[in-house]
C-alpha positions as CSV (number, residue, x, y, z in Angstrom):
1,M,2.9,0.4,10.5
2,P,4.9,3.2,8.8
3,Q,3.4,6.6,9.5
4,T,6.0,9.2,8.6
5,T,8.2,10.1,5.6
6,K,11.8,8.9,6.1
7,T,13.1,9.3,2.5
8,N,16.8,10.0,2.0
9,P,17.2,13.7,1.3
10,Q,19.8,12.7,-1.3
11,G,17.2,10.6,-3.0
12,Y,17.7,7.2,-4.6
13,L,19.4,5.6,-7.6
14,Y,17.2,3.4,-9.7
15,F,18.1,0.6,-12.1
16,P,15.5,0.4,-14.9
17,G,16.7,-2.8,-16.5
18,C,15.8,-3.8,-20.0
19,S,12.0,-4.1,-19.5
20,L,11.4,-0.6,-18.3
21,K,13.0,0.8,-21.4
22,A,10.8,-1.4,-23.7
23,T,7.6,-3.3,-23.0
24,G,7.4,-2.0,-19.5
25,A,7.9,1.7,-20.4
26,A,4.7,2.6,-18.6
27,Y,6.3,1.4,-15.4
28,E,9.2,3.7,-15.6
29,E,7.0,6.6,-16.8
30,S,4.6,6.2,-13.9
31,M,7.2,5.6,-11.3
32,L,9.0,8.8,-12.1
33,E,5.8,10.8,-12.2
34,L,4.8,9.2,-8.8
35,F,8.1,10.1,-7.3
36,R,7.8,13.6,-8.6
37,R,4.4,14.0,-6.9
38,L,6.0,12.7,-3.7
39,D,9.0,15.0,-3.9
40,V,11.3,11.9,-3.9
41,P,14.6,12.6,-5.7
42,V,15.6,9.7,-8.0
43,E,18.4,9.3,-10.5
44,E,18.9,6.6,-13.1
45,L,22.0,4.6,-12.6
46,D,24.6,5.8,-15.1
47,D,25.9,3.3,-17.7
48,W,23.9,0.4,-16.4
49,N,23.7,-2.9,-18.3
50,C,21.3,-5.9,-18.4
51,C,21.0,-7.5,-14.9
52,G,21.6,-11.0,-16.3
53,A,18.2,-12.4,-15.5
54,T,17.9,-14.2,-18.9
55,S,21.4,-15.5,-18.6
56,Y,20.7,-16.7,-15.0
57,M,17.8,-18.8,-16.1
58,A,18.9,-20.0,-19.5
59,V,22.6,-19.6,-20.3
60,D,25.1,-19.4,-17.5
61,E,24.7,-18.5,-13.8
62,D,28.2,-17.1,-13.4
63,S,27.7,-14.7,-16.3
64,A,24.5,-13.4,-14.7
65,F,26.4,-12.7,-11.4
66,L,29.0,-10.8,-13.3
67,L,26.5,-8.7,-15.1
68,S,24.7,-7.8,-11.9
69,A,27.9,-7.2,-10.0
70,R,28.9,-4.5,-12.5
71,N,25.6,-2.7,-11.9
72,L,26.0,-3.0,-8.1
73,S,29.6,-1.7,-8.4
74,L,28.5,1.3,-10.5
75,A,25.9,2.1,-7.8
76,H,28.6,1.9,-5.1
77,K,30.7,4.2,-7.2
78,A,28.0,6.8,-7.7
79,P,28.2,10.1,-5.7
80,G,26.4,10.0,-2.4
81,K,25.4,7.0,-0.4
82,R,22.1,6.1,-2.0
83,D,20.0,2.9,-2.1
84,L,19.4,1.3,-5.5
85,L,15.8,0.9,-6.5
86,A,15.1,-2.1,-8.8
87,P,11.4,-1.9,-10.0
88,C,11.5,-5.0,-12.2
89,A,11.0,-8.2,-10.1
90,A,13.5,-10.2,-12.1
91,C,16.2,-7.5,-11.8
92,Y,15.5,-7.1,-8.1
93,L,15.8,-10.9,-7.6
94,V,19.1,-11.3,-9.6
95,L,20.7,-8.3,-8.0
96,R,19.9,-9.5,-4.5
97,K,21.0,-13.1,-5.4
98,T,24.3,-11.8,-6.6
99,Q,24.9,-10.0,-3.3
100,E,23.9,-13.0,-1.2
101,Y,25.7,-15.6,-3.2
102,A,28.9,-13.6,-3.2
103,K,28.7,-13.4,0.6
104,K,27.8,-17.1,1.0
105,Y,30.1,-18.8,-1.5
106,P,33.8,-18.0,-1.6
107,S,34.2,-19.1,-5.2
108,I,31.6,-16.7,-6.5
109,K,33.0,-13.9,-4.3
110,K,36.4,-14.5,-5.9
111,E,35.1,-14.6,-9.4
112,V,33.1,-11.4,-9.0
113,S,36.0,-9.6,-7.2
114,D,38.5,-10.6,-9.8
115,S,36.2,-9.5,-12.6
116,L,35.5,-6.1,-11.0
117,N,39.2,-5.5,-10.2
118,A,40.1,-6.3,-13.8
119,V,38.2,-3.3,-15.0
120,N,39.1,-1.1,-12.0
121,L,35.6,-1.2,-10.5
122,P,35.1,-1.1,-6.7
123,G,33.2,-3.7,-4.6
124,M,29.5,-4.0,-4.5
125,N,28.2,-5.3,-1.2
126,S,27.7,-1.9,0.4
127,V,24.8,-1.1,-1.9
128,K,21.4,-1.7,-0.5
129,V,19.1,-3.0,-3.3
130,R,15.4,-2.2,-2.7
131,H,12.1,-2.4,-4.5
132,P,10.0,0.8,-4.9
133,L,7.0,-0.9,-3.2
134,E,9.0,-1.5,-0.1
135,M,10.6,1.9,-0.2
136,L,7.2,3.6,-0.5
137,Y,5.8,1.5,2.3
138,N,8.7,2.0,4.7
139,D,10.2,5.4,3.7
140,V,7.2,7.4,2.5
141,G,4.6,5.6,4.6
142,L,0.9,5.3,4.4
143,D,0.3,8.7,5.9
144,G,2.8,10.1,3.4
145,I,0.6,8.7,0.6
146,K,-2.7,9.9,2.1
147,T,-1.6,13.5,2.5
148,K,-0.7,13.7,-1.2
149,V,-4.0,12.3,-2.6
150,K,-5.5,14.6,-5.2
151,R,-8.1,12.5,-6.9
152,R,-11.0,10.3,-5.8
153,W,-10.9,6.8,-7.3
154,R,-13.8,6.3,-9.8
155,G,-13.1,2.7,-10.7
156,G,-14.0,-0.7,-9.2
157,Q,-12.1,-3.0,-6.9
158,V,-8.7,-4.2,-7.9
159,A,-6.7,-7.4,-7.3
160,C,-3.1,-6.8,-6.1
161,Y,-0.7,-9.2,-7.8
162,Y,3.0,-9.7,-7.0
163,G,4.1,-12.5,-9.2
164,C,6.4,-15.2,-8.0
165,Q,9.8,-13.4,-7.9
166,A,9.6,-10.3,-5.8
167,V,8.8,-12.0,-2.5
168,R,10.7,-15.2,-2.8
169,P,13.3,-16.2,-1.6
170,F,13.8,-12.8,0.0
171,D,11.0,-11.3,2.1
172,E,12.2,-7.7,2.1
173,V,9.7,-6.4,-0.4
174,D,6.8,-8.1,1.4
175,R,6.0,-11.3,3.2
176,P,6.0,-14.4,0.9
177,L,2.6,-15.6,2.1
178,N,-0.4,-13.2,1.6
179,P,1.7,-10.0,1.1
180,M,-0.4,-6.9,2.0
181,R,1.8,-3.8,1.5
182,M,0.4,-3.1,-2.0
183,D,-3.2,-3.4,-0.7
184,Q,-2.4,-1.0,2.1
185,L,-0.7,1.6,-0.1
186,L,-3.6,1.5,-2.6
187,N,-6.2,1.6,0.2
188,A,-4.3,4.7,1.6
189,A,-4.9,6.3,-1.8
190,G,-8.6,5.4,-1.7
191,I,-8.4,2.5,-4.1
192,P,-10.4,-0.6,-2.9
193,T,-8.9,-4.0,-3.2
194,V,-10.2,-7.6,-3.1
195,N,-9.0,-10.5,-1.1
196,Y,-7.0,-12.1,-3.9
197,S,-5.6,-15.5,-3.0
198,L,-3.3,-15.9,-6.1
199,K,-1.1,-12.9,-5.3
200,T,2.1,-14.8,-5.7
201,K,1.2,-17.6,-8.2
202,C,3.3,-17.6,-11.3
203,C,1.9,-15.9,-14.4
204,G,3.9,-18.2,-16.7
205,G,6.7,-15.7,-17.3
206,S,8.5,-16.5,-20.5
207,L,6.5,-19.6,-21.1
208,T,4.1,-17.6,-23.3
209,G,7.0,-17.4,-25.7
210,T,8.3,-21.0,-25.3
211,I,5.5,-23.4,-24.2
212,H,2.7,-21.0,-25.2
213,D,-0.3,-23.0,-24.1
214,V,1.0,-23.5,-20.6
215,G,1.8,-19.8,-20.2
216,V,-1.6,-18.7,-21.4
217,R,-3.3,-21.2,-19.2
218,L,-1.5,-19.8,-16.1
219,N,-2.7,-16.3,-17.2
220,Y,-6.2,-17.6,-17.5
221,I,-6.2,-18.9,-14.0
222,L,-5.1,-15.6,-12.6
223,L,-7.7,-13.6,-14.6
224,K,-10.5,-16.0,-13.8
225,E,-9.8,-15.8,-10.0
226,A,-9.6,-12.0,-10.1
227,V,-13.0,-11.8,-11.7
228,R,-14.5,-14.4,-9.3
229,K,-13.3,-12.2,-6.4
230,G,-15.1,-9.2,-7.9
231,A,-12.0,-7.4,-9.2
232,Q,-12.4,-5.1,-12.2
233,A,-8.7,-4.6,-12.7
234,I,-5.4,-6.2,-11.7
235,V,-2.5,-4.1,-10.3
236,T,1.0,-5.6,-10.4
237,I,4.7,-4.8,-9.6
238,C,6.2,-7.0,-12.3
239,P,6.7,-5.8,-15.9
240,L,6.6,-9.4,-17.3
241,C,3.5,-10.2,-15.4
242,Q,1.8,-7.0,-16.6
243,F,2.8,-7.8,-20.2
244,N,1.4,-11.3,-20.1
245,L,-1.9,-10.5,-18.3
246,D,-2.5,-7.5,-20.5
247,T,-1.6,-9.0,-23.9
248,Y,-3.3,-12.4,-24.0
249,Q,-6.9,-11.6,-22.8
250,K,-8.4,-11.6,-26.3
251,E,-6.7,-15.0,-27.0
252,I,-8.0,-16.4,-23.7
253,T,-11.5,-15.1,-24.4
254,K,-11.5,-16.7,-27.8
255,A,-10.2,-20.1,-26.5
256,T,-12.4,-20.3,-23.4
257,G,-15.6,-18.5,-24.4
258,E,-15.2,-16.5,-21.1
259,H,-15.0,-12.7,-21.7
260,F,-12.0,-11.0,-20.2
261,D,-11.3,-7.3,-20.6
262,L,-9.5,-6.1,-17.4
263,P,-7.0,-3.3,-17.2
264,I,-3.7,-4.5,-16.0
265,F,-2.0,-1.6,-14.2
266,F,1.4,-1.1,-12.6
267,F,0.9,-0.1,-9.0
268,T,2.8,3.1,-9.7
269,Q,0.1,4.0,-12.3
270,T,-2.8,3.8,-9.9
271,L,-0.9,5.5,-7.0
272,G,0.4,8.2,-9.4
273,W,-3.2,8.8,-10.7
274,A,-4.6,9.2,-7.2
275,L,-1.8,11.7,-6.4
276,G,-2.7,13.8,-9.4
277,G,-0.2,12.6,-11.9
278,E,-0.6,13.6,-15.5
279,I,-2.2,11.0,-17.7
280,D,0.4,11.2,-20.5
281,K,3.2,10.8,-17.9
282,L,1.6,7.8,-16.2
283,G,1.7,5.6,-19.4
284,L,-2.0,4.9,-19.1
285,K,-2.5,5.2,-22.9
286,R,-0.3,2.2,-23.3
287,C,-2.9,-0.2,-21.9
288,I,-4.0,-2.9,-24.3
289,S,-6.9,-4.5,-22.3
290,G,-9.6,-2.7,-20.4
291,R,-9.2,0.5,-22.4
292,R,-12.9,1.5,-21.9
293,Q,-12.4,1.3,-18.1
294,V,-9.2,3.3,-18.3
295,K,-11.2,6.1,-20.1
296,D,-14.2,5.9,-17.7
297,W,-12.2,5.7,-14.5
298,M,-9.2,7.8,-15.1
299,M,-9.6,10.4,-17.8
300,S,-11.4,13.7,-18.3
301,H,-13.4,14.4,-21.4
302,E,-10.5,16.2,-23.0
303,E,-8.1,13.3,-22.3
304,V,-10.6,10.8,-23.7
305,E,-10.7,12.8,-27.0
306,S,-7.0,12.3,-27.4
307,Y,-7.0,8.6,-26.3
308,V,-5.9,6.6,-29.2
């Protein structure tokens, strides 16, 4: 179990991806505020482009590899030898797949190398791609979190939810079966968690926009089980999962007759709050569901007055 801070003094690069600049803006805001509270230097990768996740799934796998390879090459080219943090589960997965497939398959390696050479970009495999959850667990450590706690949690128990991409097929973020690092980090900050058996079950992803009924049904299953286990909120590491679970609760309540109004937090929001982060900088006012709980648990009277 990690006990001491081992963060790189040069800090880390991070790849926000498309989601953290749009519907997942609260993820980026809270991550940066959390790192500031932990004195962890972080710098956004310059001139990044889409990771290719959508292309990988729906258009062309080779195009996705080339999009990711450019980002990895830019990270390799950046000053200082710094790991690349990828907060979005889809971004993390495609960046890691690009590295692994280029190592394993000569044809992919050649196509990637030729494309990078054509625009005078260096290789990419020296870059270590990491998820912020794993970095916090291994580099900052549980004790590093405990020593920075400034606030006592006023809310209820939460369910830790990973989604289906961050722990499969790679097990570097956490173990694929019953991952526990998020629970341990939140517990270190004084936030109680429940034994949530659906931690890695799919939320439906983009199905909510394509085969809507199926996507919403998968969200319903996750919400219902969280409530059954006594959770009063869900905490996740995936921007698409957060969006789905946060957005469709009213629709699910209307369709099923079962009332759902749970806050869906990014893990960086809850940790950042416990470490004294500023409410406006944690993106907490962006919550759609569970707004009453957010006010009751996490805001002072003055902050509630400005909560719109």
